[in-house]
VEXDREN-2710 file (C-alpha; in Angstrom, 1 decimal):
% VEXDREN-2710
k/r/px/py/pz
1/MET/52.3/-0.6/31.3
2/ARG/51.2/2.8/32.2
3/HIS/50.5/3.7/35.9
4/LEU/49.0/6.7/37.6
5/ALA/51.5/8.5/39.9
6/PRO/50.7/9.4/43.6
7/PRO/50.6/13.1/44.7
8/ALA/54.1/14.7/45.7
9/ALA/53.0/16.2/49.1
10/ALA/49.9/16.1/51.2
11/SER/48.1/19.4/51.6
12/SER/46.6/20.5/55.0
13/HIS/44.2/23.2/54.0
14/VAL/40.5/23.0/54.9
15/CYS/37.9/22.8/52.1
16/ALA/34.4/24.0/52.1
17/PRO/31.8/21.3/52.7
18/HIS/30.1/21.6/49.3
19/ALA/33.5/21.4/47.6
20/VAL/34.2/18.1/49.5
21/VAL/31.0/16.6/48.3
22/ALA/31.6/17.6/44.7
23/SER/35.1/16.1/44.8
24/LEU/33.8/12.9/46.2
25/LEU/31.2/12.6/43.4
26/LEU/33.7/13.3/40.6
27/LEU/36.3/10.8/41.9
28/PRO/34.5/7.6/40.5
29/LEU/33.8/9.4/37.1
30/LEU/37.4/10.4/36.8
31/ALA/38.5/6.9/37.7
32/LEU/36.3/5.4/35.0
33/LEU/37.6/7.9/32.4
34/ALA/41.2/7.1/33.4
35/GLN/40.5/3.3/33.0
36/ALA/38.8/3.8/29.7
37/THR/41.7/5.9/28.4
38/ALA/44.2/3.4/29.6
39/ALA/42.2/0.5/28.1
40/ASP/42.0/2.3/24.7
41/GLU/45.7/3.0/24.7
42/GLY/46.7/-0.5/25.6
43/ALA/43.8/-2.5/23.9
44/PRO/44.7/-5.0/21.3
45/THR/43.6/-4.5/17.7
46/VAL/40.9/-6.5/16.0
47/VAL/42.7/-8.3/13.2
48/ALA/39.8/-10.5/11.8
49/ILE/36.0/-10.8/12.1
50/GLU/34.6/-14.2/11.2
51/ILE/31.1/-15.6/10.7
52/ALA/30.8/-19.3/11.4
53/GLY/27.8/-21.7/11.1
54/ASN/25.8/-19.8/8.4
55/GLN/24.3/-21.9/5.7
56/TYR/21.9/-19.8/3.7
57/LEU/22.5/-16.3/5.1
58/GLN/25.3/-14.5/3.3
59/ARG/28.3/-13.5/5.4
60/GLU/27.9/-9.9/4.1
61/THR/24.3/-9.8/5.3
62/LEU/25.3/-10.7/8.9
63/LEU/28.3/-8.4/8.9
64/TYR/26.0/-5.5/7.9
65/TYR/24.8/-5.5/11.6
66/VAL/28.3/-5.6/13.1
67/THR/29.8/-2.2/13.7
68/SER/33.2/-3.5/14.9
69/LYS/35.7/-3.3/12.1
70/VAL/39.1/-4.8/11.4
71/GLY/41.7/-2.4/12.7
72/ASP/39.5/-1.1/15.5
73/PRO/40.6/-1.4/19.2
74/TYR/39.2/-4.5/20.8
75/ASP/36.1/-3.4/22.7
76/GLU/33.9/-5.8/24.5
77/ARG/31.1/-3.2/25.0
78/GLN/30.9/-2.7/21.3
79/LEU/30.9/-6.4/20.7
80/ARG/28.0/-6.8/23.1
81/ALA/26.1/-4.1/21.1
82/ASP/26.9/-6.0/17.9
83/PHE/25.6/-9.2/19.5
84/ARG/22.3/-7.5/20.4
85/ARG/21.9/-6.1/16.9
86/LEU/22.5/-9.5/15.3
87/TRP/20.1/-11.2/17.6
88/ASP/17.4/-8.6/17.1
89/THR/17.3/-9.4/13.3
90/GLY/15.3/-12.5/14.1
91/PHE/17.4/-14.6/11.6
92/LEU/19.0/-16.7/14.3
93/ASP/18.2/-19.5/16.8
94/ASP/21.5/-19.3/18.6
95/LEU/24.4/-16.8/18.7
96/GLN/27.8/-16.9/20.3
97/VAL/30.7/-14.4/20.2
98/GLU/34.2/-15.7/20.6
99/SER/37.6/-14.0/20.7
100/PHE/41.1/-15.5/20.2
101/ASP/44.5/-14.1/20.8
102/GLU/46.7/-13.9/17.7
103/THR/50.4/-13.7/17.3
104/GLY/51.5/-10.1/17.6
105/GLY/48.9/-9.1/20.2
106/GLY/45.9/-8.9/17.9
107/LYS/42.4/-10.3/18.5
108/ARG/40.4/-12.5/16.2
109/VAL/36.6/-12.2/16.7
110/ARG/34.2/-15.0/15.7
111/PHE/30.4/-14.8/15.6
112/LYS/29.1/-18.4/15.7
113/VAL/25.5/-18.5/14.5
114/THR/22.8/-21.1/14.2
115/GLU/20.2/-20.0/11.6
116/ARG/16.5/-20.2/12.2
117/LYS/14.8/-22.8/10.1
118/ARG/12.8/-21.7/7.1
119/ILE/9.5/-23.1/6.0
120/GLN/9.9/-25.3/2.9
121/ILE/6.5/-27.1/2.8
122/VAL/3.1/-25.9/3.9
123/ASP/0.2/-28.4/3.7
124/TYR/-3.4/-28.8/5.0
125/ARG/-4.6/-32.2/6.0
126/GLY/-7.8/-33.9/7.0
127/SER/-10.5/-31.8/5.3
128/LYS/-12.9/-32.8/2.6
129/GLU/-15.0/-29.5/2.8
130/LEU/-11.9/-27.3/2.3
131/THR/-9.4/-27.8/-0.5
132/THR/-5.9/-26.5/-0.4
133/SER/-6.6/-23.9/-3.1
134/THR/-9.7/-22.7/-1.2
135/ILE/-7.8/-22.2/2.0
136/GLU/-4.8/-20.5/0.3
137/GLU/-7.1/-18.1/-1.6
138/ALA/-8.9/-17.1/1.7
139/LEU/-5.5/-16.6/3.4
140/LYS/-4.2/-14.5/0.6
141/LYS/-7.3/-12.3/0.6
142/ASN/-6.8/-11.6/4.3
143/ASP/-3.0/-11.1/4.0
144/ALA/-2.4/-14.2/6.2
145/GLN/-0.7/-16.5/3.7
146/ILE/2.3/-18.4/4.9
147/LYS/4.9/-18.2/2.2
148/ILE/7.7/-20.6/1.4
149/ASP/11.2/-19.7/2.6
150/THR/10.0/-17.6/5.5
151/PHE/10.7/-18.1/9.2
152/TYR/8.2/-20.1/11.3
153/ASP/6.1/-17.7/13.3
154/PRO/3.8/-19.4/15.9
155/ALA/1.6/-16.4/16.3
156/LYS/0.9/-16.3/12.5
157/ALA/0.3/-20.0/12.5
158/ARG/-2.3/-19.7/15.2
159/LYS/-4.0/-16.9/13.2
160/VAL/-4.2/-19.3/10.2
161/GLU/-5.7/-21.9/12.6
162/ALA/-8.4/-19.5/13.6
163/MET/-9.2/-18.6/10.0
164/ILE/-9.5/-22.2/8.9
165/LYS/-11.8/-22.9/11.8
166/GLU/-14.0/-20.0/10.8
167/MET/-14.1/-21.4/7.2
168/LEU/-15.2/-24.7/8.6
169/ALA/-18.0/-22.9/10.5
170/GLN/-19.1/-21.3/7.3
171/LYS/-19.4/-24.8/5.8
172/GLY/-21.7/-25.9/8.6
173/ARG/-19.0/-27.4/10.9
174/PRO/-18.7/-25.2/14.0
175/PHE/-17.3/-28.1/16.0
176/GLY/-14.2/-28.5/13.8
177/SER/-10.7/-28.0/15.2
178/VAL/-7.4/-27.1/13.7
179/LYS/-3.9/-27.4/15.0
180/HIS/-0.5/-27.0/13.4
181/GLU/2.6/-29.0/13.5
182/ALA/6.2/-27.8/12.7
183/LYS/8.6/-30.6/11.7
184/ASN/12.2/-30.2/10.8
185/ILE/13.3/-31.4/7.3
186/GLY/16.8/-31.4/6.0
187/GLY/19.5/-29.2/7.6
188/SER/17.6/-25.9/8.0
189/GLY/14.1/-26.5/6.6
190/GLN/10.7/-27.0/8.3
191/GLN/7.4/-28.5/7.2
192/LEU/4.4/-26.7/8.6
193/SER/1.3/-28.9/8.6
194/PHE/-2.2/-27.8/9.5
195/VAL/-4.2/-30.8/10.7
196/ILE/-7.9/-30.3/10.4
197/ASP/-10.6/-32.2/12.2
198/GLU/-13.8/-31.2/10.6
199/GLY/-16.1/-32.6/13.4
200/PRO/-19.7/-33.5/12.8
201/LYS/-21.9/-31.5/10.4
202/ALA/-24.3/-29.1/12.0
203/LYS/-27.7/-28.9/10.3
204/VAL/-30.7/-26.7/11.1
205/HIS/-33.5/-29.0/12.3
206/GLU/-36.0/-26.5/13.6
207/ILE/-36.6/-22.7/13.4
208/ALA/-38.9/-21.3/16.0
209/PHE/-39.8/-17.7/16.9
210/ASP/-40.5/-16.3/20.3
211/GLY/-42.6/-13.2/20.9
212/ASN/-44.5/-13.1/17.5
213/THR/-48.3/-12.7/17.7
214/VAL/-49.1/-10.9/14.4
215/PHE/-47.3/-13.2/12.0
216/SER/-47.1/-17.0/12.4
217/ASP/-43.8/-18.9/12.5
218/ASP/-44.5/-20.3/9.0
219/LYS/-45.0/-16.8/7.6
220/LEU/-41.7/-15.5/9.1
221/ARG/-39.8/-18.6/8.1
222/GLY/-40.9/-18.0/4.5
223/ARG/-39.2/-14.6/4.6
224/MET/-35.8/-16.2/5.3
225/LYS/-33.8/-17.1/2.2
226/LYS/-30.4/-18.3/3.3
227/VAL/-31.4/-20.4/6.3
228/LYS/-34.3/-22.8/6.1
229/GLN/-36.0/-25.5/8.1
230/PRO/-35.8/-28.9/6.4
231/GLY/-38.6/-29.5/4.0
232/PHE/-39.1/-30.6/0.4
233/PHE/-41.3/-27.8/-0.9
234/ASN/-39.2/-25.0/0.5
235/LEU/-36.2/-26.2/-1.4
236/SER/-34.1/-26.3/1.7
237/TRP/-32.1/-29.1/0.2
238/LEU/-30.7/-26.8/-2.5
239/GLY/-27.5/-24.7/-1.9
240/GLY/-26.8/-25.7/1.7
241/LYS/-29.7/-23.8/3.2
242/THR/-29.9/-26.1/6.3
243/THR/-26.6/-24.7/7.5
244/TYR/-26.4/-21.7/9.8
245/THR/-23.6/-19.1/9.7
246/GLU/-23.3/-15.5/11.0
247/ASP/-23.0/-14.2/7.4
248/LYS/-26.3/-15.8/6.4
249/TRP/-28.0/-14.3/9.4
250/LEU/-26.4/-10.9/9.7
251/GLY/-25.3/-10.4/6.1
252/GLY/-22.0/-10.3/4.3
253/GLU/-20.4/-8.9/1.1
254/GLU/-22.7/-10.9/-1.3
255/ASP/-25.9/-10.5/0.9
256/PRO/-25.6/-7.3/2.9
257/ARG/-29.0/-7.6/4.7
258/GLY/-29.0/-11.3/5.6
259/ASP/-32.0/-13.1/6.9
260/ARG/-32.3/-10.9/10.0
261/GLY/-32.5/-7.8/7.8
262/ARG/-35.1/-9.5/5.6
263/LEU/-37.3/-10.2/8.7
264/GLU/-37.0/-6.6/9.9
265/ASP/-37.8/-5.4/6.4
266/PHE/-40.9/-7.6/6.3
267/TYR/-42.2/-5.9/9.5
268/LEU/-41.3/-2.4/8.2
269/ASP/-43.2/-3.1/5.0
270/ASN/-46.3/-3.9/7.2
271/GLY/-46.2/-0.9/9.4
272/TYR/-44.3/-2.3/12.4
273/VAL/-41.6/0.4/12.6
274/THR/-40.5/-0.5/16.1
275/ALA/-40.2/-4.2/15.5
276/ARG/-36.9/-5.8/16.4
277/VAL/-35.4/-9.2/15.6
278/GLY/-32.8/-10.6/18.0
279/GLN/-29.9/-13.0/17.8
280/PRO/-31.0/-16.7/17.6
281/LYS/-30.5/-18.9/20.6
282/ILE/-28.9/-22.1/19.3
283/THR/-29.2/-25.5/20.9
284/TYR/-27.7/-28.7/19.6
285/THR/-28.8/-32.3/19.8
286/ASP/-27.1/-35.4/18.5
287/GLY/-28.6/-37.0/15.4
288/LYS/-27.9/-38.8/12.2
289/SER/-28.4/-37.8/8.5
290/GLY/-28.0/-39.4/5.1
291/TRP/-30.0/-41.2/2.5
292/PHE/-28.2/-44.5/2.6
293/LYS/-25.3/-44.3/5.1
294/LYS/-26.4/-42.5/8.2
295/LYS/-23.7/-40.2/9.6
296/PRO/-23.6/-38.5/13.0
297/VAL/-24.7/-34.8/12.8
298/LYS/-25.5/-32.1/15.2
299/LEU/-29.1/-31.0/14.9
300/MET/-29.6/-27.2/15.5
301/LYS/-32.7/-25.6/16.9
302/LEU/-32.8/-21.8/16.3
303/GLU/-35.0/-19.8/18.6
304/ILE/-35.3/-16.3/17.3
305/PRO/-36.7/-13.6/19.7
306/VAL/-39.0/-11.1/18.1
307/THR/-40.4/-7.8/19.5
308/GLU/-43.2/-6.8/17.1
309/GLY/-44.6/-3.6/18.7
310/GLU/-47.6/-1.8/17.3
311/GLN/-48.6/-1.2/13.7
312/TYR/-48.1/2.4/12.6
313/ARG/-49.7/4.5/9.9
314/MET/-48.3/7.2/7.8
315/GLY/-48.2/10.7/9.4
316/GLU/-46.5/13.8/8.1
317/MET/-43.7/13.6/5.5
318/LYS/-41.2/16.4/5.0
319/PHE/-37.9/16.9/3.1
320/GLU/-34.5/18.1/4.1
321/GLY/-31.6/19.1/1.8
322/LEU/-33.8/19.3/-1.3
323/THR/-32.5/22.1/-3.5
324/VAL/-32.2/20.7/-7.0
325/LEU/-35.7/19.4/-7.6
326/LYS/-39.0/20.8/-6.5
327/GLU/-40.7/19.2/-3.6
328/ASP/-44.0/18.6/-5.4
329/PHE/-42.1/16.7/-8.1
330/VAL/-40.2/14.6/-5.6
331/ARG/-43.2/13.9/-3.4
332/GLY/-44.9/12.2/-6.4
333/TYR/-42.3/9.4/-6.3
334/PHE/-43.4/8.4/-2.7
335/LYS/-46.6/6.5/-3.1
336/MET/-47.7/7.1/0.5
337/VAL/-50.6/9.2/1.8
338/PRO/-51.3/10.2/5.4
339/GLY/-53.4/7.5/7.2
340/SER/-52.2/4.6/5.1
341/VAL/-50.2/1.7/6.7
342/TYR/-46.5/2.6/6.6
343/ASN/-44.7/0.6/3.9
344/ASP/-40.9/1.0/3.8
345/SER/-40.6/-0.8/0.4
346/LYS/-42.3/2.1/-1.3
347/PHE/-39.6/4.5/0.0
348/LYS/-36.9/2.2/-1.3
349/LYS/-38.5/2.1/-4.8
350/ALA/-38.8/5.9/-4.7
351/TYR/-35.0/6.2/-3.9
352/GLU/-34.2/3.9/-6.8
353/LYS/-36.1/6.1/-9.2
354/LEU/-34.8/9.3/-7.8
355/ARG/-31.2/8.0/-8.1
356/ASP/-31.8/7.7/-11.8
357/VAL/-33.3/11.2/-12.0
358/TYR/-30.4/12.8/-10.0
359/GLY/-27.9/10.8/-12.0
360/SER/-29.2/12.1/-15.3
361/LEU/-28.7/15.6/-14.0
362/GLY/-25.1/15.0/-12.9
363/TYR/-25.7/14.4/-9.2
364/PHE/-24.5/10.8/-9.4
365/GLN/-23.4/10.8/-5.7
366/TRP/-26.8/11.6/-4.4
367/THR/-28.1/9.6/-1.5
368/GLY/-31.4/9.5/0.2
369/SER/-32.4/8.2/3.7
370/THR/-35.5/7.9/5.8
371/GLN/-35.7/9.2/9.4
372/ARG/-38.7/7.8/11.2
373/LYS/-40.3/9.4/14.2
374/PRO/-43.1/7.2/15.6
375/ASP/-45.8/8.5/18.0
376/PRO/-46.8/5.6/20.3
377/GLU/-50.0/7.4/21.4
378/LYS/-51.4/8.2/18.0
379/LYS/-49.8/5.1/16.3
380/VAL/-48.5/7.3/13.4
381/VAL/-45.0/7.8/12.2
382/ASP/-43.7/11.1/10.9
383/ILE/-41.1/10.8/8.1
384/THR/-38.2/13.1/7.3
385/VAL/-36.6/12.3/3.9
386/LYS/-33.0/13.5/4.0
387/MET/-31.4/14.3/0.7
388/GLU/-27.6/14.4/0.3
389/GLU/-27.4/15.9/-3.1
390/ASP/-23.7/16.7/-3.3
391/LYS/-22.6/18.8/-6.3
392/GLN/-23.2/18.5/-10.0
393/TYR/-20.5/16.8/-11.9
394/PHE/-19.4/17.1/-15.5
395/VAL/-17.4/14.8/-17.8
396/GLY/-13.7/15.5/-17.9
397/GLN/-11.9/13.0/-20.1
398/ILE/-13.3/9.9/-21.7
399/LYS/-10.6/7.2/-22.1
400/PHE/-10.4/3.6/-23.3
401/THR/-8.1/0.8/-22.2
402/GLY/-7.8/-2.8/-23.6
403/ASN/-8.6/-1.9/-27.2
404/ASP/-5.3/-3.1/-28.6
405/SER/-6.6/-3.4/-32.2
406/THR/-9.9/-1.5/-32.2
407/ARG/-9.4/2.3/-32.7
408/ASP/-10.7/4.7/-30.0
409/LYS/-12.9/6.3/-32.7
410/VAL/-14.9/3.2/-33.2
411/ILE/-15.8/3.0/-29.5
412/ARG/-16.2/6.7/-28.9
413/ARG/-18.9/7.0/-31.5
414/GLU/-21.0/4.6/-29.5
415/ILE/-20.7/6.8/-26.3
416/TYR/-23.7/8.9/-25.5
417/MET/-21.6/11.3/-23.5
418/ASN/-19.3/14.1/-24.5
419/GLU/-16.4/15.7/-22.7
420/GLY/-17.5/18.9/-20.9
421/GLU/-21.2/17.9/-20.7
422/VAL/-23.1/17.0/-17.6
423/PHE/-22.2/13.5/-16.3
424/ASN/-25.4/11.6/-17.1
425/THR/-25.6/8.1/-15.5
426/GLU/-28.5/7.1/-17.8
427/ALA/-26.4/8.0/-20.8
428/LEU/-23.5/6.0/-19.3
429/LYS/-25.8/2.9/-19.0
430/MET/-26.8/3.3/-22.7
431/SER/-23.2/3.7/-23.7
432/ILE/-22.2/0.4/-22.0
433/LYS/-25.1/-1.3/-23.8
434/ARG/-24.0/0.2/-27.2
435/ILE/-20.4/-1.0/-26.7
436/ASN/-21.6/-4.5/-25.8
437/GLN/-23.8/-4.5/-28.8
438/LEU/-20.8/-4.1/-31.1
439/GLY/-19.6/-7.6/-30.4
440/TYR/-16.0/-6.6/-30.7
441/PHE/-15.3/-7.0/-26.9
442/LYS/-16.3/-9.3/-24.1
443/ALA/-19.4/-8.1/-22.4
444/MET/-18.8/-5.2/-19.9
445/GLU/-20.6/-6.3/-16.7
446/GLY/-19.4/-3.7/-14.3
447/ALA/-19.3/0.1/-14.3
448/PRO/-16.3/1.9/-16.0
449/ASP/-13.6/3.4/-13.9
450/ILE/-14.8/6.8/-12.6
451/ARG/-12.2/9.1/-11.0
452/PRO/-11.9/12.8/-10.0
453/SER/-10.5/14.8/-12.9
454/GLU/-7.5/17.0/-12.7
455/LEU/-9.2/19.5/-14.9
456/ALA/-11.6/20.7/-12.2
457/ASP/-13.1/19.7/-8.9
458/ASN/-16.5/19.1/-10.4
459/LYS/-15.3/16.9/-13.2
460/VAL/-14.8/13.2/-13.4
461/ASP/-12.7/11.2/-15.9
462/VAL/-14.4/8.0/-17.3
463/THR/-12.3/5.1/-18.4
464/PHE/-14.0/2.2/-20.3
465/LYS/-12.0/-1.0/-19.8
466/VAL/-12.7/-3.4/-22.6
467/GLU/-11.3/-6.8/-23.6
468/GLU/-10.9/-7.6/-27.2
469/GLN/-12.3/-10.9/-28.6
470/ASN/-11.7/-12.5/-32.0
471/ARG/-14.1/-11.4/-34.7
472/ASN/-12.2/-13.0/-37.6
473/GLN/-13.3/-16.2/-39.2
474/PHE/-11.4/-18.3/-41.8
475/THR/-12.8/-21.3/-43.6
476/PHE/-11.3/-23.8/-46.0
477/GLY/-13.0/-26.8/-47.7
478/GLY/-13.8/-28.7/-50.8
479/GLY/-16.2/-31.3/-52.2
480/VAL/-18.0/-32.9/-55.1
481/SER/-21.3/-31.9/-56.5
482/GLY/-23.4/-33.4/-59.3
483/LEU/-23.9/-29.9/-60.7
484/GLU/-20.6/-28.2/-60.1
485/GLY/-18.3/-31.2/-60.1
486/THR/-15.2/-31.1/-57.8
487/PHE/-14.3/-27.9/-56.2
488/ILE/-12.4/-26.2/-53.3
489/ASN/-13.2/-23.0/-51.5
490/ALA/-11.8/-20.6/-48.9
491/SER/-13.2/-17.6/-47.2
492/PHE/-12.2/-14.9/-44.7
493/SER/-14.6/-12.6/-42.9
494/THR/-14.4/-10.1/-40.1
495/THR/-16.8/-7.5/-38.5
496/ASN/-13.9/-5.3/-37.3
497/PHE/-11.5/-5.0/-40.3
498/LEU/-8.2/-3.5/-39.2
499/GLY/-9.9/-2.2/-36.0
500/ALA/-12.0/0.3/-38.0
501/GLY/-15.3/-1.3/-37.3
502/GLU/-15.9/-2.3/-41.0
503/THR/-17.3/-5.6/-42.2
504/PHE/-15.1/-7.3/-44.7
505/GLN/-15.5/-10.6/-46.5
506/VAL/-13.8/-12.4/-49.3
507/TYR/-14.9/-15.7/-50.8
508/LEU/-13.1/-17.9/-53.4
509/GLN/-14.3/-21.1/-55.0
510/THR/-12.8/-22.8/-58.0
511/GLY/-13.4/-26.2/-59.6
512/LYS/-13.7/-28.2/-62.8
513/ARG/-17.1/-26.7/-63.8
514/SER/-17.6/-23.6/-61.6
515/LYS/-15.7/-20.6/-60.4
516/ASN/-17.1/-18.1/-57.8
517/TYR/-15.4/-15.0/-56.4
518/SER/-16.8/-12.3/-54.2
519/LEU/-15.6/-9.3/-52.2
520/SER/-17.9/-7.5/-49.7
521/VAL/-17.1/-4.3/-47.7
522/SER/-19.5/-2.5/-45.4
523/GLU/-18.9/0.7/-43.4
524/PRO/-21.4/1.3/-40.5
525/TYR/-20.5/5.0/-40.1
526/PHE/-20.1/6.4/-43.6
527/LEU/-18.5/9.9/-43.5
528/ASP/-18.6/9.6/-39.7
529/ARG/-22.4/9.6/-39.7
530/PRO/-24.6/6.7/-38.6
531/ILE/-25.2/5.7/-42.2
532/THR/-24.4/2.2/-43.5
533/ALA/-22.7/2.1/-46.9
534/GLY/-21.2/-0.8/-48.7
535/PHE/-20.8/-2.9/-51.8
536/ASP/-20.5/-6.5/-52.9
537/LEU/-18.4/-7.4/-56.0
538/PHE/-18.9/-10.8/-57.5
539/LYS/-18.0/-13.0/-60.5
540/ARG/-19.6/-16.4/-61.1
541/LYS/-19.0/-18.9/-63.8
542/ILE/-20.6/-22.3/-64.2
543/THR/-20.4/-24.8/-67.1
544/TYR/-23.2/-27.2/-67.9
545/TYR/-22.2/-30.2/-70.0
546/SER/-24.3/-31.6/-72.8
547/TYR/-26.4/-34.6/-71.8
548/GLY/-28.6/-36.5/-74.2
549/ASN/-30.7/-34.1/-76.2
550/THR/-29.7/-31.2/-73.9
551/ALA/-27.1/-28.8/-75.3
552/GLY/-24.3/-27.7/-72.9
553/TYR/-23.7/-24.0/-72.1
554/THR/-21.7/-21.7/-69.8
555/GLN/-23.3/-19.1/-67.5
556/ASP/-21.0/-16.2/-66.7
557/SER/-22.0/-13.3/-64.5
558/THR/-20.2/-10.3/-63.1
559/GLY/-21.6/-7.5/-61.1
560/VAL/-21.8/-5.3/-58.0
561/SER/-24.5/-4.7/-55.5
562/LEU/-24.8/-1.7/-53.2
563/VAL/-25.9/-1.7/-49.6
564/SER/-27.1/1.2/-47.6
565/GLY/-28.9/1.6/-44.2
566/PHE/-29.7/4.1/-41.5
567/MET/-30.4/4.1/-37.8
568/VAL/-33.9/3.4/-36.6
569/GLY/-34.0/4.4/-32.9
570/LYS/-31.0/3.7/-30.7
571/TRP/-30.6/0.0/-31.2
572/SER/-31.7/-0.9/-34.7
573/ARG/-30.9/-0.2/-38.4
574/ALA/-33.0/-0.4/-41.6
575/PHE/-31.3/-1.5/-44.8
576/LEU/-32.1/-0.8/-48.4
END
């Protein structure tokens, strides 16, 4: 064992005060360094590092977080750091570090672990309104799905509880409750169950308005489409319209305006530009509902506050941001004259028409908005129509995806746009109709994929995503006829032969008395022009037997017929 030696003789010289203080401060540090050096020199060596208690986690995975290695000096400070790193992984419920003396002076280190249990089963119980698939789809959409073979996270489970409760409210059950239970199964598994108590159904029993004097309650209730007061003639019994949700009132993805927006639009369309519709006050009373078996329900009364204000008439209308079109031309789309009652719906219709006009000129990102400035004294409202025209766009590249068998050429000839031309939204709409009219693909319901082009800042690439559908038909049959006797026949026809857009048909029939063969081919774009050209080859033979005084004979015919046609307008063809 190594010891530190004492000084040989004591010195009697006097030191300066600041030197004494510095020496006193350095003494503890020097002592620690001396101890650490002595410890490193005399520390035993780590001869083995073990992992004990792991079931599913690989030994190598756990050792990845351990910096102590076999052959290193035994260092408890480093082991404490390894302990912290392992614990911070979140893989473990319990962790212990043990060390054992080995023969020869070495140290054997053991990390004794207890793994966290993993979720093996997730189930949802107690709800008739919400199915398991409905819940899982909603959780997946909101990135809150609890996956199998993951660790149980109470915070995430509580988030799922809140989402299921919100889904119950959307179904008209705001008094529902959800709680989760985690139960151990097997050695290291857990079953996570969400127990759902739907609570009583909440139904709208009465809708009343507060503050309305111009329009009656019945008139305002008639403007609401998603939430209705019970009644037979208003069809409230269809589609769950007697349930109230925030999405139905304020609007959601499928219905952006909601019933509140529809009420405000109704007032705007009648000149009440300062009208406001507030949040309903909801009161509940106990009741029962049902045709045969009465069930407890919560009856809702909605009291909707309304501030109508005064009716305004049209004042001055001016335009901002208008550079592409002339003001006189644009003004003609707004069917409003000074002095008439303000009607917001006329502005919306004008914007729809102007969107088509701008779109046909390449300004497909144009937007228009209305800025209203009411004058309470004159009861008129001045309008500023703001135009966000953006820049003019041109067609970059036109691409097609999903046409595995149909050639690009067949689709491209139906497109009313060319690369390099102005991006015309009206031509785009007609192109979609033309592609759907072919019948080769499933109907395209949405718009194609439009992305900025790499060719230029003012160009966009258009990708038409199509999905092939089978246009081939094969038939096989047979029968007996008094005229033709016994026969069998087979046919094959397609309207998109080899993906070239051609019509092809072959028909074969043979029997004891008759034979019939035909081959038909038709090309809708002969020589790459919208001209239909085709032919029909046929050979027919039928034998009539002698009967009584009638002599038998055989009728044999062979020939060809030609077909031609041309476009009539954009959607029809005439044939000769």
